[in-house]
TILOGU-449812 format. One record per residue: residue in three letters; x, y, z of N, C-alpha, C in turn. Coordinates in pm, whole numbers. Atoms other than C-alpha are relative to their C-alpha. Example, Ala and Ser with C-alpha at 12.3 -4.5 7.8 and 13.67 -1.06 7.14 Angstrom:
2
['ALA', [89, -119, 0], [1230, -450, 780], [90, 120, 0]]
['SER', [-82, -119, -6], [1367, -106, 714], [-77, 109, 73]]
//
This chain:
354
['MET', [82, -112, 44], [4, -14, -15], [107, 140, 16]]
['LYS', [-111, -119, 27], [310, 212, -40], [-60, 134, -149]]
['HIS', [40, -82, 157], [243, 536, -298], [126, 94, 35]]
['ASN', [-131, -94, -31], [471, 810, -372], [-61, 151, -32]]
['GLN', [33, -140, -27], [245, 1115, -295], [60, 30, 136]]
['THR', [-58, -39, -136], [353, 1342, -50], [-63, 19, 133]]
['GLY', [53, 7, -122], [97, 1311, 235], [-99, -134, 3]]
['HIS', [88, 134, -31], [-187, 1053, 312], [-90, 3, -90]]
['ILE', [122, 15, 125], [-441, 919, 56], [-118, -20, 100]]
['LEU', [142, 34, -63], [-794, 934, 206], [-92, -58, -72]]
['ILE', [103, 106, 52], [-1067, 689, 130], [-136, -11, 120]]
['ASN', [114, 3, -119], [-1409, 749, 288], [-121, -66, -74]]
['GLY', [153, 70, 57], [-1793, 677, 190], [-23, 67, -102]]
['GLY', [40, -125, 111], [-1826, 962, -89], [37, -75, -120]]
['ASN', [-74, 72, 154], [-1798, 868, -463], [136, 37, -38]]
['PHE', [-160, -23, 7], [-1464, 1069, -438], [54, 42, 80]]
['SER', [-69, -37, -89], [-1242, 1114, -169], [145, 135, -35]]
['ILE', [-145, -53, 33], [-996, 1415, -199], [28, 75, 127]]
['PHE', [-50, -50, -100], [-748, 1492, 53], [49, 174, 1]]
['GLN', [-2, -124, 32], [-709, 1851, 122], [157, 34, -30]]
['ILE', [-92, 9, 41], [-332, 1816, 79], [51, -22, -132]]
['THR', [-28, 116, 109], [-267, 1569, -214], [-64, 41, -97]]
['ARG', [118, -34, 124], [-565, 1624, -390], [-15, -104, -94]]
['SER', [45, 127, 79], [-566, 1253, -463], [-118, -45, -4]]
['LYS', [156, 15, 30], [-899, 1133, -606], [31, -124, -4]]
['VAL', [-15, 138, -5], [-952, 774, -495], [-147, -73, 3]]
['PRO', [142, 77, 30], [-1277, 530, -571], [-37, -8, 177]]
['ASP', [73, 24, -172], [-1523, 476, -244], [24, -84, 61]]
['LYS', [20, 128, -107], [-1613, 202, -69], [51, -133, -67]]
['ASN', [-33, 93, 98], [-1499, -26, -376], [134, -34, 54]]
['VAL', [-127, 64, -64], [-1148, -15, -240], [25, -36, 125]]
['LEU', [6, 87, -128], [-1224, -96, 128], [-40, -127, 2]]
['ASP', [6, 156, 38], [-1388, -412, 14], [95, -89, -40]]
['LYS', [-122, 80, 5], [-1061, -509, -129], [78, 20, 96]]
['ILE', [-121, 5, -72], [-836, -431, 147], [-51, -88, 115]]
['TRP', [-5, 55, -100], [-809, -670, 423], [-58, 63, 150]]
['THR', [-22, -83, -135], [-969, -549, 768], [-20, -123, 92]]
['PRO', [-6, 69, -80], [-937, -708, 1084], [-146, -77, 60]]
['ASP', [167, 61, -14], [-1269, -945, 1183], [-18, 1, 146]]
['LEU', [59, -34, -154], [-1327, -780, 1525], [-122, 4, 22]]
['TYR', [134, 1, -51], [-1627, -826, 1717], [10, 53, 128]]
['PHE', [8, -43, -124], [-1773, -658, 2028], [-58, -128, 50]]
['ALA', [21, 140, -51], [-1808, -1006, 2234], [-114, 41, 86]]
['ASN', [120, -53, -69], [-2075, -828, 2461], [-122, 98, -56]]
['ALA', [97, -81, 70], [-2278, -661, 2227], [-111, -57, 8]]
['ARG', [108, 71, -6], [-2626, -757, 2260], [-95, 69, -147]]
['SER', [7, -53, 157], [-2678, -545, 1870], [55, 108, 6]]
['SER', [-84, -97, 38], [-2513, -327, 1690], [-29, 24, -171]]
['TYR', [34, -6, 153], [-2528, -163, 1315], [90, 118, 22]]
['PHE', [-82, -79, 42], [-2282, 53, 1116], [-111, 132, -73]]
['HIS', [46, -95, 64], [-2384, 417, 1005], [26, 5, -136]]
['GLU', [-7, -18, 166], [-2484, 460, 631], [-74, 107, -49]]
['VAL', [60, -151, 87], [-2648, 802, 619], [72, 121, -5]]
['THR', [57, 30, 109], [-2571, 928, 425], [56, -77, -137]]
['VAL', [-74, 108, 37], [-2307, 740, 303], [32, -84, 119]]
['HIS', [-102, 41, -96], [-2094, 502, 483], [90, 80, 107]]
['ASN', [-105, -93, -86], [-1912, 647, 802], [98, -53, 7]]
['PHE', [-133, 29, -31], [-1600, 550, 736], [97, 94, -54]]
['ASN', [-99, -59, 40], [-1251, 690, 671], [148, -84, -1]]
['MET', [-95, 93, -29], [-928, 514, 597], [94, 120, -72]]
['TYR', [-69, -83, 44], [-611, 711, 561], [127, -110, 6]]
['ILE', [-61, 104, 61], [-320, 536, 388], [141, 124, -41]]
['SER', [-94, -145, -15], [24, 722, 486], [100, -46, -147]]
['LYS', [-104, 19, 94], [346, 718, 220], [81, -107, -5]]
['GLU', [-121, 111, -10], [530, 402, 363], [-138, -101, 20]]
['GLY', [120, 98, -6], [150, 225, 352], [-58, -50, 136]]
['ARG', [118, 0, -140], [28, 263, 723], [-100, 13, -25]]
['ILE', [163, -36, 47], [-317, 240, 694], [-85, 52, 164]]
['SER', [90, -42, -126], [-561, 432, 990], [-132, -45, -92]]
['TYR', [115, 93, 51], [-882, 261, 935], [-108, 86, 125]]
['GLY', [103, -63, -145], [-1219, 440, 1171], [-116, -29, -60]]
['THR', [106, 29, 40], [-1563, 362, 1114], [-121, 45, 109]]
['ARG', [105, -24, -127], [-1892, 470, 1340], [-113, -144, 16]]
['VAL', [74, 153, -49], [-2092, 180, 1496], [-54, 59, 150]]
['THR', [79, -21, -121], [-2385, 206, 1752], [14, -98, 57]]
['LEU', [17, 112, -68], [-2383, -64, 2018], [-91, 16, 108]]
['ASN', [73, 22, -148], [-2590, -208, 2274], [27, -115, 80]]
['LEU', [-80, 100, -97], [-2386, -364, 2531], [-72, -43, 105]]
['ALA', [30, 44, -151], [-2485, -596, 2813], [127, 18, 123]]
['CYS', [-100, -39, -67], [-2363, -466, 3127], [-76, -70, 147]]
['ASN', [79, 80, -108], [-2420, -673, 3435], [9, 130, 147]]
['LEU', [7, -109, -85], [-2511, -411, 3703], [-8, -62, 180]]
['ASN', [34, 18, -157], [-2475, -464, 4097], [-80, 75, 63]]
['LEU', [114, -105, -46], [-2781, -305, 4258], [18, -12, 163]]
['LYS', [18, 40, -155], [-2695, -383, 4614], [-2, 151, 74]]
['ASN', [6, -175, -12], [-2656, 12, 4670], [-70, 100, -67]]
['TYR', [135, -52, 78], [-2928, 129, 4446], [-92, 61, 98]]
['PRO', [-57, -95, 99], [-2962, 428, 4403], [98, 39, 47]]
['LEU', [-154, -102, -16], [-2603, 548, 4524], [87, -99, 6]]
['ASP', [-82, 74, 51], [-2421, 288, 4333], [97, 46, -95]]
['SER', [-137, -37, 94], [-2113, 297, 4115], [9, -138, -98]]
['GLN', [-2, 92, 73], [-2125, 72, 3833], [130, 28, -106]]
['ILE', [-127, -46, 121], [-1823, -27, 3553], [-76, -124, -74]]
['CYS', [10, 41, 137], [-1926, -134, 3228], [122, -60, -96]]
['TYR', [-136, 98, 93], [-1721, -377, 2974], [-20, 30, -145]]
['VAL', [-28, -10, 158], [-1650, -329, 2608], [141, -102, -27]]
['LYS', [-92, 121, 13], [-1463, -651, 2515], [4, -11, -184]]
['ILE', [-24, -70, 131], [-1331, -601, 2141], [120, -141, -13]]
['ILE', [-66, 61, 36], [-1187, -939, 2030], [-5, -70, -142]]
['SER', [4, 57, 127], [-1109, -1134, 1689], [-84, -128, -29]]
['TYR', [111, 61, 0], [-1353, -1366, 1601], [73, -148, -71]]
['ALA', [-83, 138, 46], [-1121, -1659, 1395], [142, 29, 2]]
['HIS', [-147, 10, 6], [-773, -1569, 1425], [57, 15, 157]]
['VAL', [-79, 11, -146], [-545, -1662, 1761], [72, 121, -27]]
['GLN', [-69, -114, -37], [-318, -1425, 1896], [147, -35, -46]]
['HIS', [-148, 4, 35], [-10, -1565, 1726], [-35, 71, -157]]
['GLU', [69, -63, 150], [-194, -1459, 1378], [-43, 122, 35]]
['MET', [40, -148, -7], [-347, -1107, 1481], [16, 15, 151]]
['MET', [32, -30, -131], [-291, -935, 1806], [-25, 170, 1]]
['VAL', [37, -170, 5], [-440, -600, 1910], [41, 63, 125]]
['ARG', [-68, -93, -90], [-310, -347, 2127], [-72, 165, 5]]
['TRP', [55, -111, -39], [-443, -22, 2278], [163, 132, -64]]
['PHE', [-104, -126, 19], [-256, 319, 2170], [51, 46, 111]]
['PRO', [-62, -14, -130], [-12, 427, 2424], [-24, 124, 49]]
['ASN', [33, -99, -51], [-135, 754, 2439], [-139, 41, -31]]
['GLU', [131, -49, 24], [-503, 881, 2502], [-78, -131, -124]]
['PRO', [46, 138, 72], [-661, 523, 2333], [-141, 10, -19]]
['ILE', [117, -20, -8], [-993, 627, 2443], [-44, 150, 24]]
['ARG', [26, -103, -31], [-1157, 927, 2411], [-175, 31, -48]]
['TYR', [163, -1, -1], [-1515, 1071, 2434], [-41, 159, 30]]
['ASN', [56, -170, -3], [-1717, 1409, 2411], [-65, 5, 172]]
['PRO', [6, -13, -114], [-1773, 1494, 2756], [-165, 69, 30]]
['ASP', [156, -82, 10], [-2102, 1720, 2662], [-91, -119, -18]]
['ILE', [73, 114, 19], [-2240, 1346, 2594], [-28, -94, 97]]
['LYS', [55, 116, -116], [-2385, 1148, 2901], [-86, -62, 13]]
['PRO', [149, -13, -59], [-2670, 968, 3023], [-39, 72, 95]]
['PRO', [53, -105, -96], [-2890, 1140, 3218], [-10, -81, 146]]
['GLU', [18, 36, -115], [-2927, 905, 3485], [151, -42, 80]]
['PHE', [-117, -3, -71], [-2535, 890, 3550], [123, 78, -39]]
['GLU', [-98, -105, 0], [-2245, 1071, 3601], [118, -120, -79]]
['ILE', [-106, 53, 57], [-1928, 923, 3375], [114, 64, 70]]
['LYS', [-151, -19, -72], [-1607, 889, 3615], [109, -16, -106]]
['SER', [-98, 16, 77], [-1381, 770, 3387], [1, -147, -104]]
['PHE', [-64, 92, 85], [-1259, 559, 3091], [123, -58, 35]]
['ASP', [-166, 82, 5], [-997, 303, 3145], [-8, -134, -93]]
['GLN', [-30, 185, 115], [-841, -22, 2918], [70, -67, 69]]
['GLY', [-71, 148, -23], [-688, -342, 2959], [-25, -79, -96]]
['TYR', [-29, 105, 50], [-678, -643, 2843], [-61, -122, 53]]
['CYS', [67, 145, -51], [-912, -988, 2841], [19, -107, -105]]
['ASN', [-50, 137, 62], [-695, -1224, 2653], [-35, -137, 98]]
['GLY', [75, 124, -53], [-851, -1563, 2709], [45, -113, -105]]
['THR', [-17, 110, 96], [-837, -1920, 2578], [-102, -63, -24]]
['PHE', [86, 57, 9], [-1106, -2073, 2389], [56, -110, -125]]
['HIS', [-6, 85, 105], [-1196, -2337, 2180], [-64, 66, -141]]
['TYR', [46, -45, 121], [-1242, -2298, 1801], [5, -139, -103]]
['THR', [5, 97, 76], [-1237, -2492, 1522], [-105, -115, 23]]
['LEU', [81, 145, -56], [-1547, -2723, 1664], [-37, -80, -105]]
['THR', [76, 96, 92], [-1686, -2999, 1502], [-41, -96, 109]]
['HIS', [41, 119, -107], [-1854, -3330, 1646], [45, -67, 68]]
['ASN', [-143, 81, -64], [-1540, -3468, 1775], [118, 34, -9]]
['SER', [-151, -66, -31], [-1279, -3247, 1795], [13, 166, 18]]
['SER', [-10, -99, -20], [-1198, -2919, 1867], [152, 65, 5]]
['ARG', [-108, -29, -65], [-882, -2689, 1881], [20, 126, 146]]
['ILE', [-27, -68, -54], [-756, -2484, 2160], [105, 129, 7]]
['GLY', [-102, -93, 50], [-592, -2161, 2122], [-51, 143, 75]]
['ASN', [11, -145, -50], [-526, -1779, 2291], [-26, 83, -97]]
['PHE', [92, -116, 62], [-725, -1485, 2197], [56, 124, 6]]
['SER', [-47, -102, -65], [-598, -1157, 2190], [-112, 97, -6]]
['CYS', [137, -90, -66], [-893, -903, 2352], [36, 145, 61]]
['LEU', [-31, -123, -51], [-900, -541, 2420], [-149, 38, 87]]
['LEU', [89, -37, -72], [-1098, -429, 2718], [-15, 117, 38]]
['GLY', [11, -184, -30], [-1255, -99, 2775], [-67, -7, 140]]
['MET', [128, -13, -107], [-1410, -1, 3100], [-45, 147, 25]]
['ILE', [92, -124, -34], [-1688, 277, 3146], [-17, 4, 169]]
['ARG', [9, -10, -177], [-1699, 388, 3555], [-90, 101, -4]]
['LEU', [136, -54, -11], [-2047, 494, 3610], [-41, 51, 152]]
['LYS', [55, -33, -143], [-2172, 690, 3922], [-141, 36, -19]]
['ARG', [147, -16, -6], [-2575, 679, 3968], [-8, 181, 57]]
['GLU', [47, -111, -55], [-2698, 1056, 3990], [-118, -13, 145]]
['ILE', [76, -10, -108], [-2884, 1113, 4318], [-139, 91, 1]]
['GLY', [116, -79, 13], [-3115, 1387, 4231], [-128, -31, -25]]
['PHE', [148, 52, 46], [-3389, 1209, 4049], [-100, -78, 142]]
['HIS', [25, 114, -106], [-3420, 920, 4338], [-15, 104, 130]]
['LEU', [12, -73, -126], [-3393, 1227, 4616], [-154, 39, 17]]
['VAL', [146, -73, -24], [-3696, 1400, 4490], [-115, -98, -25]]
['GLN', [94, 95, 76], [-3888, 1100, 4344], [-51, -81, 133]]
['SER', [-18, 103, -86], [-3827, 858, 4641], [20, 4, 150]]
['TYR', [-32, -37, -164], [-3648, 981, 4956], [-87, 64, 112]]
['ILE', [94, -125, -50], [-3827, 1290, 5036], [-133, -45, 14]]
['PRO', [122, 21, -51], [-4184, 1201, 4954], [-27, -125, 95]]
['THR', [-14, 77, -83], [-4125, 882, 5137], [9, 8, 185]]
['GLY', [-3, -49, -133], [-4012, 1059, 5460], [-117, 76, 49]]
['LEU', [123, -89, -26], [-4322, 1299, 5433], [-99, -68, 18]]
['ILE', [113, 80, -32], [-4561, 1014, 5420], [16, -80, 136]]
['VAL', [-46, 54, -165], [-4399, 860, 5749], [-28, 84, 103]]
['ALA', [39, -154, -67], [-4451, 1209, 5886], [-122, 0, 21]]
['ILE', [176, -39, 15], [-4816, 1216, 5789], [-38, -84, 86]]
['SER', [35, 121, -80], [-4870, 875, 5978], [20, 62, 157]]
['TRP', [-10, -19, -134], [-4751, 1043, 6287], [-102, 110, 50]]
['VAL', [144, -63, -89], [-5083, 1267, 6303], [-79, -25, 50]]
['SER', [89, 45, -72], [-5249, 1043, 6427], [25, -18, 142]]
['PHE', [-36, 1, -125], [-5085, 1091, 6765], [-36, 104, 67]]
['TRP', [98, -102, -50], [-5264, 1406, 6792], [-100, 4, -27]]
['ILE', [185, 4, 1], [-5617, 1295, 6695], [-24, -68, 150]]
['ASP', [81, 54, -117], [-5861, 1224, 6960], [33, -146, 25]]
['ARG', [-45, 137, 12], [-5744, 891, 7088], [-159, -101, 7]]
['ARG', [155, -8, 2], [-6153, 838, 7071], [-36, -16, -104]]
['ALA', [20, 5, 124], [-6155, 853, 6728], [64, -101, -81]]
['VAL', [-66, 140, 63], [-6113, 511, 6584], [21, -5, -135]]
['PRO', [-16, -13, 141], [-6220, 582, 6213], [114, 80, -36]]
['ALA', [-89, -105, 56], [-5997, 863, 6184], [130, -37, 8]]
['ARG', [-106, 53, -62], [-5694, 709, 6350], [48, -122, -100]]
['VAL', [-42, 95, 115], [-5695, 394, 6115], [-2, 36, -124]]
['SER', [-28, -55, 105], [-5781, 548, 5856], [105, 83, -93]]
['LEU', [-144, -69, 70], [-5470, 763, 5799], [83, -112, 28]]
['SER', [-107, 130, 10], [-5245, 463, 5933], [11, -88, -144]]
['PHE', [36, 70, 130], [-5392, 258, 5659], [29, 45, -157]]
['THR', [-24, -70, 129], [-5389, 518, 5379], [159, 23, -16]]
['THR', [-177, -27, 5], [-5000, 603, 5470], [33, -109, -40]]
['LEU', [-74, 101, 64], [-4918, 247, 5434], [-23, -37, -128]]
['LEU', [68, 44, 112], [-5105, 162, 5138], [45, 66, -146]]
['THR', [-140, -109, 78], [-4896, 510, 4982], [86, -60, -30]]
['LEU', [-147, 39, 3], [-4588, 395, 5088], [0, -173, -88]]
['SER', [-17, 106, 110], [-4652, 30, 4910], [-18, 10, -124]]
['THR', [55, -60, 151], [-4785, 187, 4602], [107, 57, -80]]
['GLN', [-130, -86, 26], [-4467, 403, 4588], [101, -98, -17]]
['GLY', [-118, 117, 24], [-4220, 84, 4655], [-20, -54, -79]]
['ASN', [33, 69, 121], [-4378, -101, 4400], [19, 52, -132]]
['GLY', [-5, -40, 146], [-4377, 158, 4137], [162, 49, -20]]
['ILE', [-113, -1, 24], [-4006, 199, 4174], [79, -139, -2]]
['ARG', [-48, 107, 42], [-3932, -158, 4215], [0, -49, -172]]
['TYR', [40, 84, 150], [-4087, -209, 3871], [76, 30, -106]]
['GLN', [-91, -71, 92], [-3836, -3, 3705], [122, -69, -9]]
['LEU', [-145, 63, -39], [-3524, -231, 3827], [-16, -149, -55]]
['PRO', [-8, 133, 14], [-3449, -615, 3720], [-45, -37, 110]]
['ALA', [-2, 98, -104], [-3541, -857, 3931], [98, -80, 51]]
['VAL', [-146, 88, -54], [-3233, -996, 4152], [-75, -38, 91]]
['SER', [45, 111, -117], [-3224, -1223, 4416], [51, 53, 159]]
['TYR', [-28, -116, -145], [-3087, -959, 4677], [-80, 91, 34]]
['ALA', [44, -138, -29], [-3188, -696, 4870], [51, 105, -24]]
['LYS', [-80, -143, 43], [-3112, -315, 4741], [-24, 82, 124]]
['SER', [11, -100, -105], [-3055, -29, 4959], [-119, 55, 15]]
['ILE', [132, -82, -10], [-3368, 108, 4861], [-114, -76, 20]]
['ASP', [103, 96, -84], [-3575, -201, 4976], [35, -6, 163]]
['LEU', [5, -24, -155], [-3416, -137, 5323], [-31, 144, 50]]
['PHE', [68, -98, -33], [-3537, 198, 5312], [-138, -6, 27]]
['PHE', [144, 23, -14], [-3869, 132, 5226], [-19, -87, 99]]
['GLY', [24, 132, -110], [-3876, -169, 5483], [-17, 99, 136]]
['ILE', [8, -104, -131], [-3768, 88, 5768], [-116, 47, -6]]
['CYS', [120, -84, -31], [-4038, 309, 5675], [-157, -72, 5]]
['THR', [102, 140, -8], [-4296, 14, 5630], [-44, -2, 147]]
['LEU', [5, 40, -133], [-4221, -91, 5977], [-1, 120, 87]]
['PHE', [63, -118, -99], [-4278, 276, 6149], [-92, 24, -42]]
['ILE', [128, -27, 17], [-4564, 306, 5994], [-100, -140, 27]]
['PHE', [141, 131, -62], [-4723, -46, 6095], [25, 7, 145]]
['GLY', [12, -41, -157], [-4567, 69, 6440], [-106, 65, 41]]
['VAL', [102, -96, -11], [-4800, 377, 6431], [-136, -99, 33]]
['LEU', [87, 82, -57], [-5068, 105, 6385], [-30, -79, 134]]
['LEU', [4, 80, -166], [-4953, -112, 6695], [-29, 88, 86]]
['GLU', [-4, -115, -112], [-4899, 223, 6903], [-183, -2, 0]]
['PHE', [114, -32, 17], [-5285, 261, 6810], [-69, -99, 66]]
['ALA', [85, 103, -59], [-5419, -76, 6893], [64, -6, 137]]
['LEU', [-14, -12, -150], [-5242, -15, 7235], [-96, 93, 76]]
['VAL', [85, -108, -52], [-5410, 318, 7281], [-143, -49, 2]]
['ASN', [107, 40, 45], [-5721, 163, 7163], [-49, -96, 115]]
['SER', [21, 92, -93], [-5707, -126, 7406], [-29, 64, 133]]
['TYR', [40, -62, -84], [-5665, 102, 7695], [-137, 76, 17]]
['MET', [129, -82, 20], [-5960, 315, 7579], [-100, -76, 38]]
['ARG', [114, 129, 25], [-6186, -17, 7541], [-28, -10, 174]]
['ARG', [34, 22, -125], [-6078, -77, 7901], [-71, 127, 90]]
['ALA', [64, -140, -121], [-6159, 288, 8050], [-145, 8, -40]]
['ASN', [117, -12, 13], [-6500, 279, 7867], [-63, -121, 86]]
['LYS', [45, 104, -27], [-6569, -56, 7978], [-10, 46, 189]]
['TYR', [10, 20, -164], [-6484, 31, 8383], [-102, 152, -9]]
['ASN', [85, -140, 18], [-6675, 410, 8304], [-145, -76, -11]]
['HIS', [136, 53, 8], [-7021, 189, 8191], [-27, -61, 142]]
['MET', [67, 49, -135], [-7011, -37, 8477], [-14, 127, 134]]
['ALA', [-3, -82, -91], [-6933, 267, 8677], [-136, 92, -17]]
['GLU', [149, -93, -11], [-7263, 451, 8576], [-103, -111, 21]]
['LYS', [104, 61, -17], [-7472, 141, 8563], [5, 1, 168]]
['LEU', [11, -25, -149], [-7350, 111, 8960], [-86, 124, 36]]
['GLN', [67, -123, -42], [-7469, 456, 9007], [-129, 49, -25]]
['SER', [140, -2, 59], [-7764, 435, 8810], [-97, -94, 97]]
['GLY', [68, 106, -78], [-7873, 155, 9055], [1, 63, 151]]
['TYR', [-15, -35, -156], [-7768, 355, 9362], [-113, 127, 21]]
['GLY', [82, -94, 5], [-8040, 609, 9268], [30, 168, -25]]
['SER', [-59, -155, 3], [-7832, 934, 9201], [-74, 32, -128]]
['LYS', [56, -85, 158], [-8004, 1173, 8891], [46, 107, 12]]
['ASN', [-62, -112, 21], [-7808, 1432, 8956], [145, 16, -59]]
['ALA', [-107, 5, 101], [-7589, 1400, 8694], [58, 142, -64]]
['ILE', [-65, -115, 58], [-7316, 1667, 8592], [100, -6, -80]]
['TYR', [-64, 70, 85], [-7201, 1642, 8258], [151, 117, -36]]
['PRO', [-116, -80, 22], [-6859, 1792, 8136], [-45, 116, -103]]
['SER', [29, -64, 134], [-6861, 2077, 7865], [39, -44, -139]]
['ALA', [18, 45, 165], [-6930, 2006, 7498], [162, 48, -50]]
['ASP', [-101, -68, 71], [-6606, 2226, 7407], [115, -28, 96]]
['CYS', [-71, 23, -113], [-6395, 2044, 7687], [134, -78, -116]]
['ASP', [-109, 67, 81], [-6017, 1940, 7508], [7, -112, 53]]
['SER', [-24, 131, -50], [-5984, 1580, 7501], [162, -38, 17]]
['GLU', [-114, 65, -55], [-5621, 1596, 7567], [11, -17, 137]]
['TYR', [4, -4, -127], [-5715, 1685, 7915], [-99, -75, 60]]
['ASP', [135, 109, -76], [-6051, 1490, 7939], [29, -115, 19]]
['GLU', [-62, 137, -37], [-5929, 1205, 8136], [-158, -80, 68]]
['GLY', [88, 67, -64], [-6249, 1155, 8340], [-149, -60, -48]]
['PRO', [117, 98, 53], [-6586, 973, 8276], [-86, 107, -63]]
['SER', [55, -90, 86], [-6831, 1113, 8072], [-103, 73, 65]]
['ARG', [65, -51, -72], [-7043, 1234, 8339], [33, 2, 145]]
['PHE', [4, -29, -121], [-7021, 1333, 8700], [-112, -24, 75]]
['TYR', [97, 20, -96], [-7240, 1257, 9019], [30, 72, 163]]
['ALA', [8, -38, -148], [-7274, 1460, 9332], [15, -83, 129]]
['HIS', [-12, 79, -111], [-7304, 1180, 9528], [21, -140, -83]]
['MET', [-32, 150, 64], [-7134, 835, 9457], [47, -134, 80]]
['ASN', [-44, 92, -75], [-7095, 501, 9635], [148, -35, -36]]
['LYS', [-143, 56, -14], [-6760, 347, 9687], [62, -90, -135]]
['ASN', [-32, 120, 132], [-6759, 60, 9387], [-14, 98, -112]]
['SER', [-49, -81, 70], [-6839, 358, 9177], [96, 64, -32]]
['ALA', [-151, -76, -19], [-6556, 566, 9287], [87, -64, -84]]
['GLN', [-117, 96, 89], [-6315, 258, 9209], [-15, -30, -136]]
['LEU', [34, 43, 140], [-6460, 162, 8886], [28, 166, -90]]
['MET', [-25, -125, 54], [-6435, 543, 8766], [199, 48, 11]]
['TYR', [-104, -16, -28], [-6099, 568, 8916], [92, -76, -90]]
['LYS', [-59, 63, 89], [-5964, 271, 8693], [-2, 32, -113]]
['ALA', [19, -78, 155], [-6119, 406, 8371], [69, 88, -8]]
['LEU', [-103, -134, 42], [-5929, 746, 8444], [141, -44, 21]]
['GLN', [-164, 89, -27], [-5612, 510, 8519], [-2, -35, -169]]
['TYR', [-5, 67, 101], [-5651, 344, 8196], [18, 124, -134]]
['SER', [-15, -142, 111], [-5713, 695, 7995], [96, 87, -1]]
['ARG', [-136, -88, -32], [-5423, 861, 8143], [74, -130, -64]]
['LYS', [-117, 92, 96], [-5229, 532, 7999], [30, 35, -115]]
['ALA', [25, 25, 151], [-5361, 562, 7648], [102, 152, -28]]
['LEU', [-45, -123, 43], [-5285, 939, 7644], [180, 2, 54]]
['SER', [-129, 41, -49], [-4908, 859, 7819], [51, -71, -141]]
['VAL', [-50, 24, 115], [-4882, 668, 7523], [14, 52, -137]]
['ASP', [-59, -130, 120], [-4927, 920, 7253], [83, 61, 58]]
['LYS', [-115, -78, -50], [-4731, 1134, 7425], [101, -45, 0]]
['ALA', [-132, 104, 25], [-4445, 893, 7438], [58, -24, -192]]
['ALA', [-10, 29, 142], [-4494, 807, 7070], [26, 133, -80]]
['ARG', [-11, -114, 97], [-4476, 1173, 6951], [132, 46, 14]]
['ILE', [-137, -17, -55], [-4126, 1199, 7100], [106, -123, -50]]
['ALA', [-102, 104, 28], [-4003, 853, 7037], [20, -66, -152]]
['PHE', [4, -4, 130], [-4116, 785, 6688], [109, 93, -118]]
['PRO', [-124, -69, 88], [-3935, 1080, 6523], [159, 6, 21]]
['SER', [-100, 36, 6], [-3647, 1033, 6716], [55, -114, -48]]
['LYS', [-33, 139, 39], [-3598, 656, 6650], [12, -6, -171]]
['ILE', [-8, 19, 147], [-3657, 691, 6279], [103, 86, -57]]
['SER', [-124, -58, 48], [-3402, 970, 6274], [139, -77, 28]]
['ILE', [-100, 45, -53], [-3150, 782, 6442], [34, -132, -90]]
['HIS', [3, 101, 108], [-3239, 479, 6178], [53, 57, -111]]
['PHE', [-69, -42, 127], [-3162, 696, 5893], [150, 56, 0]]
['GLU', [-145, -9, -16], [-2827, 836, 6004], [68, -126, -19]]
['ASN', [-43, 134, 40], [-2727, 485, 6038], [-26, -77, -140]]
['TYR', [-9, 47, 157], [-2863, 404, 5659], [97, 75, -39]]
['ILE', [-82, -66, 92], [-2673, 691, 5530], [151, -3, 32]]
['PHE', [-155, 33, -49], [-2346, 612, 5746], [42, -129, -49]]
['ILE', [-37, 147, 87], [-2358, 248, 5627], [10, 15, -121]]
['LEU', [-27, -22, 111], [-2448, 343, 5289], [123, 62, -56]]
['ALA', [-132, -56, 41], [-2172, 585, 5241], [127, -61, -12]]
['PHE', [-135, 85, -39], [-1899, 359, 5414], [-42, -119, -118]]
['SER', [7, 98, 72], [-2035, 70, 5192], [63, 75, -174]]
['VAL', [-11, -53, 138], [-1999, 296, 4837], [139, 62, 1]]
['GLY', [-101, -58, 49], [-1707, 454, 4936], [136, -130, 26]]
['MET', [-68, 92, 41], [-1554, 88, 4974], [6, -39, -136]]
['LEU', [22, 25, 105], [-1669, 23, 4647], [65, 50, -107]]
['ASP', [-104, -105, 75], [-1471, 336, 4493], [117, -38, 15]]
//
């Protein structure tokens, strides 16, 4: 392929290729078809195609000494095995493997250029990831070839390995997952301030937040492949679900105390009615339930048994109130500690992987 021109000869996909220095006219792709090119293929490509709009996008430069520089545009859909244990704060490495299809290493050897073998446009990047770096290496291996039904040969094949290091952007998941989920859990705490005798309101609020959280978690998991291990986002949603479930258990305890209080209160009223007292005094209608611990009515004269029953009713009612007051402090404090541990452990694991 040596020539007597002063510069390089350019061959590309046009009808005629004119190099600006030499003005040498060379036929188009017909020349490429007559030149041997390496039978390289992308080992982990799921699909690929050449660009042929408006012509076949390739160029071939031939130096005066006969050295050939060949380049072409190829779009690849590569298979990349993801480790989603730290999702959505994960970092991934995707590989590009380039290997000869038929020639063993002693017949054809591939090597990276020593200076900047991989170049890319920093303005082009995937929306969900940040490209940290491009690295290169080799993936030479021993494979069987010339396979028949009763024989085969084993040879070493030369292979290029490109590594794309990616880090997932957290902004989308912060807005769509973490903040809404935290608000849903905080909304479930409103039941601690609702009247402990308002059973439908407190149960409806707790179940609504639980179903909302479950729906949101399913929507996020639907976007991900099914894997056999738990992801960090699953741990986060699991903690939030446990806290909302804890709100339901807290109300179950409060409701148990209130049912006992109502039971003793009704028993006291029946005894007092049998005692013959008719001068009942009712509490004010606008009495604050936060401090309305006593029975639903008071009597000017009470017998001893009625007074004891009403005292028990008052005790259980105050226990229910104390559980609500403790939950108002315990739940936010506990979930704050869990979130801090979650962030610390996740940051530590991500740092170890990086």
